[in-house]
C-alpha positions, 0 to 999 in steps of 0.5 A: 739395708739396700743390700739386704733388701735386694738380696730379699727381692732376689731370693724370692724371684729364685723361689718362684722360679723354682716352684714353676719350674718344678711344676712344669717338669712334674706336668711334663712327666705326664704319669698319673696317680689313681686313687680309689676311695669308697667306690669312687675312683680318682685320677690326678696328676702330679701337681694335683697330688702334690696340692693335695698332700699339702691339704692333708698336711694342714688339715691334720695340723688344724686337727691337733690345734683343734684338740689342743684347744679343747684339752686346755679348755677341760683344765681351764674349766677344772682350775689348771693354769693354762694358756687361756688362764693366763691370757686372763690373768694377764688382762686382770692385771692390766685392769689392776694396775690401771686401777692402781695408777688411777688411784695414784693420780687420784690421791695426789689430784685430791679426790680421796673417794675416787682414789679409794675406790681405784685402790679397792678396785686394784686390790681385788684384781692385783692381790698384791697388797704390799702394793694395794694396801698402803694406797688403800690406807692412805685414801682413807686417811685422806677420805676421812674413813679412819676405820678403813684406814686402822685396817689397812695399816693392820693388814700390813703389820703381817708382812715383813717387807711392810710391817715399818710402813704399817707401824709408822701409820698407826705412830701418825694417827695416834699422835694426831689423836693426841693419844702420847703414851701408845705413840711413844711405843709404836716410835720405840717400835718403829725405830727397832725396825729402822733405827736409820730413819730420820722422821722416827729419830724425831718423832720418838726423841721428842715424845722420849723428851716429852715423857722424861725419859732423857737416857731413851732420848739420849740414846736416840740421839746417838742414832741420829749421829751414826745414821749421819742426819746430826753434825756433830756440834750440834750432837755435843750440843743436844747431849749435854742439854740432855745430859743436864736434865738427866741430871735435873731429874736427881739432883737433890739432897739425898742425889747420889755420887752418879747423879751429881757426876752426870751434872759434871758430865753435861757441862764437860760436853758443853762448856757454854751451857749455862745450867750445866754450869751452875749444877756442875758447880754445885755438883763439886761443891756436894764432893767439897771440891772447890778447886773444881767448882771455881774452875767451871763457873770461870770458864762458862763465865768467859763464855757468858756472864750470868746471874746464876753463875755468880749465885753458885760462886757465892755458895763457895763461900756462904759465910764470908764478909763483904770485903772478902767476897768481893776479893774472891768475886774478882776471879770472875769479875776479872774475865769479863770485864767489858760485860754489862753483866760483870759491871752490875755483879760488880757494882752490886758487890761494891754496895755490900760494902758501902763502897757507893763512889766504886759502885758508881765507877763499876756501873758506869753508864749502863743505866742510862744506855741501857736501862733495865730493871736491875741496873735502875735498882742498882742506881737507886741504891747507889744515890740513896747510899750517896745521900740523894734526895728522897724524890731522886730515890723515888723516881729512879724507882719508879723508872725501874719498875716501868723498865724492861727486865733486861735479859732472859731465857727466850726461845729462839723460834716463837721468843716466848719468855721463861723464867728458867732455863728448859730444854724444850719450849714451853710454847712451841715444843721446840728442843734446845732453843733457848738462849739468854738474851733481852726478848723484843718487848718484855713488861714490868716483873715481880723480880724486881722485888728481889732487887729492891732489897739492895736499897736498904744494903748496910745503910738502912732505911733513909729517917725522913719519909718521903714526900709524897706531895713532890711533884716527879722529876723528868729522866734526865734531870733525875739520871744528871742529879743521880750522877 
């Protein structure tokens, strides 16, 4: 760097010396020049002549520049692109980008009115709707100017590059307005434009599920899998849920073979989905295939014993005797013998055969360890069948009425309790969040009326009326005397 600086100094000194030497040589020649202009005669030396020539060159250059400026001004006034117009364009562009930047900052700072004003200035100065119209729409939306925002979104629809953004903006407006029918059409259009957009997939999937378009929902779910926004195991489970719901809409007495096959497919996709297993079992029974119905129900029972599975299993041989039913049900009860559901099911089957001691052994300590309406009703039926005192039976029934219902279909997200399984929680709208478990807190349920006939199983009512004057016994004494 220092060497280059030294070189420049040396070159400057040499140039000055050369000019001085040249001027000296010219002045020493002694020759002169005579110029006659309009009757005037001028005598100049060599040095003056060189200076005059330089001045003439500069004057000509300035004249040409002036003529160019005049021409550019004329073309500018005529509307042609010139350096002057480019200067003003650059100045307007700088102002436009400054307004755009200020609008973005104002929107991020929570000043929608200022953001809208700056966005409109940027729109006027830049003339680039792909940059400014979206800001205008968002600022107008934040400022509460829905009409201006809608106009901006519709403007975005005209350009292929911004059409998706416009459709998405209108979709959000319709969702906010509760117009789900139009929102569904807009979501389908947005999905057509951007099949891999995760938010659009989720919105479309929910709208299709809400409207009962289960086939379309399965297509959308497949797109989520292909886009990599959904794990494969979650996809299989949710596809099974949708296939099940698709089958439920057509499963009736006139259902086609294809409809029944849809239920079987749902069970194949997710064997642990209890409603799918129950429907698949009924689908096989509708075709007269008892073997596969038994296989499906047994496999589901091994995963999670459930009353719905037992109900379908009973439909396989509806006319069998209690003894034959007990023997056939060993297929289920031996699969998960330690489950509370299995124990209560076995106790009910033994009650039907009037084997009350066997029913008590099967029930074990469930009524004490996890008292529910069902377990206490079974215990009351056992006590009555064994000839227990009326006060004991009556107090067991009273405890059953006040006891929790036990496992139910509960939403894992909002804890809402449902009478039956649904793919979408009726309370919070979540998809595939219902599980069979005991809710945090339950109240008495009319479903107890379905359990009370157990007390009348086979042996009929007791001939002696219940004595209303008897004082109720303590719960511990009731259990001790019932056992």
